[in-house]
C-alpha positions, -999 to +999 in steps of 0.1 A: +000+000+000+028+024+009+046+017-023+015+024-044+011+058-028+048+066-033+046+056-070+014+076-075+030+106-059+061+103-080+040+099-112+022+131-104+054+150-099+073+138-130+045+126-153+047+150-182+057+149-219+047+112-221+074+100-197+050+076-178+024+050-189-001+033-166-014+000-181-035-030-175-033-063-193-067-074-207-055-111-210-050-112-172-085-098-167-099-127-188-084-150-161-100-129-133-066-116-123-065-079-114-033-063-126-016-030-132+018-018-145+036+015-147+063+022-173+088+050-169+109+065-197+146+064-188+156+080-222+140+085-256+145+047-265+147+030-231+119+024-206+114+004-174+081-013-167+069-028-134+039-051-135+020-065-105-008-090-106-028-106-078-054-133-079-072-140-046-102-159-058-116-193-049-140-208-074-168-234-073-159-268-059-129-252-040-109-248-072-083-220-068-050-207-080-043-178-056-011-159-065+008-126-066+032-119-094+058-091-101+075-088-135+098-058-141+112-053-176+137-031-193+127-022-229+145-009-259+123+009-285+134+009-321+117+042-330+107+061-299+094+053-265+058+042-263+056+039-301+062+010-325+084-021-321+103-029-289+123-057-273+128-063-236+144-083-209+121-092-180+124-109-146+095-126-128+087-137-093+056-152-078+041-169-049+012-193-055-013-217-038-040-238-053-050-264-078-080-274-099-079-312-096-070-336-067-037-319-059-027-286-043+005-267-049+021-242-025+052-225-038+073-199-054+086-191-089+115-170-102+131-165-136+138-143-166+130-139-202+130-118-234+100-100-249+090-086-283+061-062-286+044-035-306+027-003-294-001+014-314-010+050-307-048+053-305-051+089-293-028+115-278-028+098-244-040+062-252-021+033-267-027-004-273+002-027-267+007-063-278+037-083-263+049-119-262+078-133-242+097-165-236+122-175-210+130-196-180+113-201-146+124-222-116+095-234-094+099-249-060+067-260-042+050-284-018+026-308-035-002-322-013-037-338-016-066-314-021-075-320+016-044-309+037-024-337+052+010-328+067+025-363+064+015-364+027+033-332+016+061-337-010+086-309-016+094-306-053+110-283-078+106-279-116+124-260-143+103-244-170+114-231-204+087-216-227+063-187-228+066-163-199+046-133-210+015-126-231+000-091-230-027-071-247-026-039-227-045-007-227-021+022-219-027+057-206+003+080-211+011+111-190 
């Protein structure tokens, strides 16, 4: 909460000449995951984005995948910031709990990847962004039956290589 107030205050102080973008990823909303990101211009061709997402829901029949996720990303724009093609390098970290079948998973995730994207200007302050990324994630977690049982918990880890980002974002530029 404190960080969001600090970021909002900072955005209000320096948010001019399209140096800051506030965004939300529509694909996350399709999975009922509230999310927001802020992107700061570091130069005319380099930006830093910070994404946060949180899913607190439990669905019918006790199905759930509760998690929080952060995904910072440095971007290089081929033309100019917030316009056209870009490539990026992102990190990701998450904590999760849940499952949809007979097993539950309680764990963490960390990794990195690369991104390619394109940003369309819709109006003076509105953009539409499409991005796709691939990379690596290390997951370590406890696996257990759907009904908690301490003696049945198995600690595991898994390495993942594949898609790590998909975004169709609505952006407001300051």
